[in-house]
N, C-alpha and C positions, 0 to 999 in steps of 0.2 A: 602529453595526450592523456585525456581522461578515459578511464576504463568505462565501458558502457554495460557489459553483461557479466563481468566477474570482478571480484574484489579478493582481499586476502582470504576470506573464509567461505564465501558463497558464490554461486553461479545462478543467474536468472535464465530460465528457459520458458519458452511459450508454453502455456498450460495445455495438456494433453488429456484425452478422455480417461486415461488410466489414473490421473490425479484426482478425479472427482470423488472417489470413495473416501479418501482421507480428508479432503476438503470438506465434505459433508459431516464427517466425524467432528472436525474442529468447529464447524458452525453450530453443531448440536451441543458442544461442550458449554455447560451453563456458565462457567467462569469466563471463558473466551467470549461468549455471547454478550456478556455485559458491556463490552466495548464496541461490538459489531453492529448490533441492531439490524441484522439481516433477517429475512423471513425465517422464523423459528417456531417450532422445530421444522426441519426439512428432511427430505428423504433422498435415497439414492436416485430414485426415478425423477424426482424434481431436479436434482442436481445434474442429471444427464440432459434433461430437457433444457435447462439453463445453458449448459455447455453448447448444445446444438444451436441454440438461439444466438449466442454471443460470439462463437468462434470466428464468424465472418463479419461481425459488426465493426465497421471502420471507426466508430466513435469511442472504441476502447481498445486496450492492449492489456491482456491478463497474463501474468507470469507466475511460474512456480519457483519457489526459492529452494535450492538444493545446496547441501554441503559440497565444498570444493573437493574435499578429500575422498568422501564415500559416495557422493552423488545422492545422499539420502534426502527425500522430500520432507522439508521442515516448515513450510509456510507458503504463503502466496501474496502477491501484490499486483498492482497495475495502475493504469491510468484510465479513467472513465470520463464520460462526458467531454470527450476531445472535441473541442471547437476549432476547426482548422481555419475558420475566417478570423475569429478573435484571437487565435493562437493561445488557448488556455486549456487546461485539463485538471481534473481532480485526481489526486493520488490516494490510494488506499493501501494498507499493508496489515498482514496478520502473520505473526510468528506462532504457529500452531503447536509445534513440538515443545512442550513445557521445559524439557531439560535444556533447550537452546534459548529460552527467554532470559533477558538480563545479561546477555553476553556481548551486546553490541551488534548482533545480527540485524536487528531493526534498523540501526543507523546505517549499516552497510547497504541494506535493501532500499532505504530511502535514497541514499546517494546514487546507487546504480540506476534506480527508476527516474530520479531527477535528471541524471545525465542522459539517459535514453530520451527523455521528453525534450530536452533542449537540443541535443545533437541530431537525433534521428527524426523527431517529429517537427522540429523547428519551432517549438512553442515559445511564447513570451512570458507566460505566467503558469505556475503550477501551484495548486492550493489543496488543502485538505481540511477535514473536520475531525476534531478529537474531543472526547469527553473532557470536561474541565478538571475532572479528577485523575485523568490519565497523565501523570507527571512524567512518566518514562518517556512516553510518545513526544511530549513537548520538548524534553531535554534532547531526544534523538534529532529532531529536526533543527533545533537551535544550534546544535553542534556542527551542522553542515551548512549553516548560513540562512536558514529559513527565519521568518519573523512571525511573531504573533500579532495578528491584525486586530483581534478583538474577541469578545465573548458574545455568543448568540444566546440570549436568555430564553429559557423554556422553548428551545428550538425543535425538540424531538420528543415524541411520545413513544415509549418502548418499555416493555416489561412492567406495564401498570403505573408508570409515572413519567413525569416530564423531566427531560435532561437539558442542561446547559451545555453548549459546546463551544470550544474555541475554533476559530478559523485561523489557519496558518498558511503562509505562502512564501514563495521565492520567485523573484523576477529574473529574467535572462540576464539583465545588467548586473544584478547583485551576484548571480551564479558566475558570470564571466570574470567579475573582479575579485571573486573569492580565491583563497589560497588552498581550498579544499578540493583536491583533484581525485584522490583515492583514499580508501581506508583499508 
């Protein structure tokens, strides 16, 4: 049986209003923002308005990433643009706590969120967008069976320039046939 909301090092929990302040801090961090392209800068007031708007939105599921041992909030992830007819959704992930970056936490969060999408939402396809220079993100998804579908050239305007992005995905059939159950 595949774990859905916990792995060796992390637990996913639905985002709560108490998580918004730290989330806003991470979104406003200039280094983290280079891979996010969220509305920048943002404020706590805007973060709370965002939370109030999305908390009941059935086209998305937003999680907080917490350490399993201390329950410390270290990042966030989720599935957005959930299309229940076509059975697809876009996955996003941010490891905000810098001391937790580069330790495989992102890979665990990708796996747990992928498992949730297939097991709980009944999706057929989960996809995501990554800056082409975000090699760590690409390695993380490939490690758990995702594939690079291609490069979207000059796909996004952010921070005063155009960005190329990779599109990555995994299909239910690939996930079912993978030997990657837990990390």
